[in-house]
PAPA-287623 format. One line per 4 residues: number of its first residue (from 1); their letters; for each residue x, y, z of N, C-alpha, C. Coordinates in steps of 0.2 Angstrom, whole numbers. Atoms other than C-alpha are relative to their C-alpha. Example, Ala and Ser with C-alpha at 12.3 -4.5 7.8 and 13.67 -1.06 7.14 Angstrom:
BEGIN
1	AS	4/-6/0/62/-22/39/4/6/0 | -4/-6/-1/68/-5/36/-4/5/3
***
This chain:
BEGIN
1	MWIL	4/-6/0/0/0/0/4/6/0 | -5/-6/0/7/17/-4/0/4/6 | 0/-4/-6/2/25/12/5/-3/5 | -5/3/-4/13/12/21/7/3/-1
5	KWLP	-7/-3/2/28/19/11/1/7/2 | 0/-7/-1/23/37/14/0/2/7 | 0/-2/-7/20/37/33/3/-5/4 | -3/5/-4/30/28/46/-5/-4/4
9	DFVF	5/5/-3/22/13/55/-3/3/7 | 2/-2/-6/21/22/72/-6/5/0 | 6/-4/1/8/34/65/-6/-4/1 | 7/4/0/-5/20/63/-1/-3/7
13	YLIL	1/2/-7/-1/14/80/-3/5/4 | 2/-6/-4/-4/31/87/-8/1/-2 | 7/0/2/-21/32/77/-4/-5/4 | 3/5/-3/-26/16/84/-1/1/8
17	LAGL	0/-2/-7/-22/21/102/-4/6/1 | 4/-6/-1/-30/38/100/-8/-2/-1 | 7/3/0/-46/29/94/-2/-3/6 | 2/4/-6/-46/17/108/-1/5/6
21	AGIA	1/-5/-5/-43/32/120/-6/4/0 | 6/-4/1/-57/42/113/-6/-4/1 | 5/5/-2/-69/27/115/-1/0/7 | 0/0/-8/-64/25/133/-2/6/3
25	ASFV	2/-6/-3/-65/43/136/-7/2/0 | 7/-2/1/-82/45/129/-5/-4/5 | 4/3/-5/-88/32/141/1/2/8 | -2/-1/-7/-78/36/157/-1/7/2
29	LKFV	1/-7/-2/-79/55/156/-6/3/-3 | 6/-3/2/-97/57/152/-3/5/4 | 2/-5/-5/-99/68/167/3/7/-1 | -4/-6/1/-87/81/160/-5/3/-6
33	PFVA	4/-3/4/-98/94/151/2/0/-8 | -2/0/7/-88/95/135/-1/-7/-3 | 0/7/2/-87/76/133/-7/-2/-1 | 7/2/0/-105/74/137/-4/3/-6
37	QYRI	4/-4/6/-111/87/124/2/-3/-6 | -2/3/7/-101/79/110/2/-8/1 | -1/7/-1/-101/61/116/-1/-4/-6 | 1/4/5/-109/53/101/5/2/-6
41	PIQW	-5/-1/5/-98/62/88/7/-2/2 | -7/2/-3/-82/58/99/0/-8/-1 | 0/7/0/-88/40/99/1/-2/-8 | -1/1/7/-90/40/80/7/1/-3
45	VAGI	-6/-2/2/-74/48/76/5/-5/3 | -4/5/-4/-65/37/89/-1/-7/-3 | 1/7/3/-73/21/81/3/0/-7 | -3/0/7/-68/26/63/8/0/1
49	MTAF	-7/0/-1/-50/30/70/2/-7/2 | -1/7/-3/-50/13/79/0/-5/-6 | 1/4/6/-56/4/63/6/1/-5 | -6/-2/5/-43/13/52/6/-3/3
53	GLYM	-7/2/-3/-29/10/64/1/-8/0 | -1/8/0/-33/-9/66/1/-2/-7 | -1/2/7/-34/-10/47/7/1/-2 | -7/-2/2/-17/-2/45/5/-4/3
57	VGAI	-5/5/-4/-9/-12/59/0/-7/-3 | 0/6/3/-15/-27/50/4/0/-7 | -4/-1/7/-8/-21/33/7/0/2 | -8/0/-2/9/-17/42/2/-7/1
61	SDNN	-2/7/-2/9/-35/49/1/-4/-7 | 0/4/6/5/-42/32/6/2/-5 | -5/-3/4/17/-31/23/7/-3/3 | -6/2/-3/31/-36/35/1/-8/-1
65	AWLA	-1/7/1/27/-55/33/2/-1/-8 | -2/1/7/28/-53/14/7/2/-1 | -7/-2/1/44/-43/15/5/-6/3 | -4/6/-3/51/-58/26/1/-5/-5
69	RVAD	0/5/5/46/-70/13/4/1/-6 | -4/-2/6/54/-60/-1/7/-1/2 | -7/0/-2/70/-59/9/3/-7/0 | -2/7/0/70/-78/12/1/-3/-7
73	LEKQ	-1/2/7/67/-81/-6/6/2/-4 | -6/-3/3/81/-69/-11/6/-4/2 | -6/4/-2/93/-79/0/0/-7/-4 | 0/6/3/87/-95/-8/2/0/-7
77	VAVA	-2/-1/7/90/-88/-25/7/1/-1 | -7/-1/-1/107/-82/-20/4/-7/0 | -3/7/-1/111/-100/-14/0/-4/-7 | 1/3/6/104/-107/-30/5/2/-6
81	EAKS	-4/-3/5/114/-95/-41/7/-3/1 | -7/2/-2/130/-100/-32/1/-8/-2 | 0/7/2/126/-119/-35/0/0/-7 | 0/0/7/122/-115/-53/7/1/-3
85	ADAN	-7/-2/2/139/-107/-55/5/-5/0 | -5/5/-1/148/-121/-48/-2/-6/-5 | 2/6/4/138/-134/-58/2/2/-7 | -2/-3/7/142/-123/-74/7/-1/-1
89	TQLV	-7/1/1/160/-124/-71/2/-7/0 | -1/7/1/160/-142/-68/-2/-3/-7 | 2/3/7/150/-145/-84/4/3/-5 | -5/-2/5/162/-134/-94/6/-4/0
93	SKLA	-6/4/0/177/-144/-88/-2/-7/-2 | 1/7/2/168/-161/-91/-1/1/-8 | 1/-1/7/163/-154/-108/6/0/-4 | -7/-1/3/181/-149/-112/3/-7/0
97	AKQK	-3/7/0/187/-167/-107/-3/-4/-5 | 4/4/5/173/-175/-118/2/2/-7 | -2/-2/6/178/-164/-132/7/-2/-2 | -6/3/2/196/-169/-131/0/-7/-1
101	EISA	1/7/1/191/-187/-130/-3/-1/-7 | 3/1/7/180/-185/-146/5/2/-5 | -5/-2/5/195/-176/-155/5/-6/-1 | -4/5/0/206/-190/-150/-2/-6/-4
105	VQAD	3/5/4/194/-203/-157/0/1/-7 | 0/-2/7/192/-193/-173/7/-1/-3 | -7/1/2/211/-192/-175/2/-7/-1 | -2/7/0/213/-210/-172/-4/-3/-6
109	AHNR	4/2/6/199/-214/-185/3/2/-7 | -3/-3/6/207/-202/-198/6/-4/-1 | -7/4/1/224/-211/-195/-1/-7/-3 | 1/7/2/217/-228/-197/-3/0/-7
113	VQQV	2/0/7/208/-223/-213/5/2/-5 | -6/-2/4/224/-215/-220/4/-6/-1 | -5/6/1/233/-232/-217/-3/-4/-5 | 3/4/5/220/-241/-227/-2/3/-7
117	AASI	2/-5/5/218/-227/-240/2/-4/-7 | -2/3/6/228/-236/-253/-4/-6/-2 | 5/6/2/217/-252/-253/-7/3/-2 | 6/-3/2/202/-241/-254/0/3/-7
121	DAVC	-1/-3/6/208/-232/-269/1/-5/-6 | -2/6/5/214/-248/-278/-6/-3/-3 | 6/4/3/197/-256/-279/-6/4/-1 | 6/-4/0/185/-241/-278/-6/-3/3
125	KVPA	6/3/-4/175/-251/-266/2/1/7 | -2/-2/-7/174/-247/-247/0/-7/3 | -1/6/-3/181/-262/-238/-3/0/7 | 3/1/-7/174/-269/-222/4/3/6
129	TVIS	-5/-3/-5/189/-263/-212/-2/8/1 | 2/-7/-1/184/-245/-216/-7/1/3 | 7/0/-3/166/-248/-211/1/-1/7 | -1/1/-7/172/-255/-195/4/5/4
133	ILND	-4/-5/-3/184/-241/-192/-5/6/1 | 5/-5/0/170/-228/-195/-6/-2/6 | 5/2/-5/158/-238/-184/3/1/7 | -4/-1/-6/171/-238/-170/0/7/2
137	AAGS	0/-8/-1/173/-219/-172/-7/2/2 | 7/-2/-1/154/-217/-171/-2/-3/7 | 2/3/-7/153/-228/-155/-5/-6/-1 | 4/5/1/142/-241/-163/4/-6/-2
141	KK	-4/5/2/152/-257/-163/-5/-6/-3 | 4/6/3/145/-272/-174/3/-6/2
***
């Protein structure tokens, strides 16, 4: 609520206390001429102040509860971001290791194909050894 940002909390507590004091004064001090003369308007104004004060104190309490939940969730997000950063660094290192492994397998397959290249060119037919080499490089062994 905008009014909670505009006014400090103690103002609403003072309004609530003033309303309760006005209601009590209208009943206790009914023998004082000024209070007796304006008893009903004092009770109405004090009742409205009490209702408004109670409403705003409840709004303050609700706002504080939401702010606490937001702070708790921000802490959880910070922890999750830290874990995510750690996981990302681990993932990058594993990915680099896997990429090196893939490059080594590709280089090995290329070397093996180069070794049998003369027999491939001589017949113009793909021998079973080349298919085996490519299958090994692809990871599917027959």
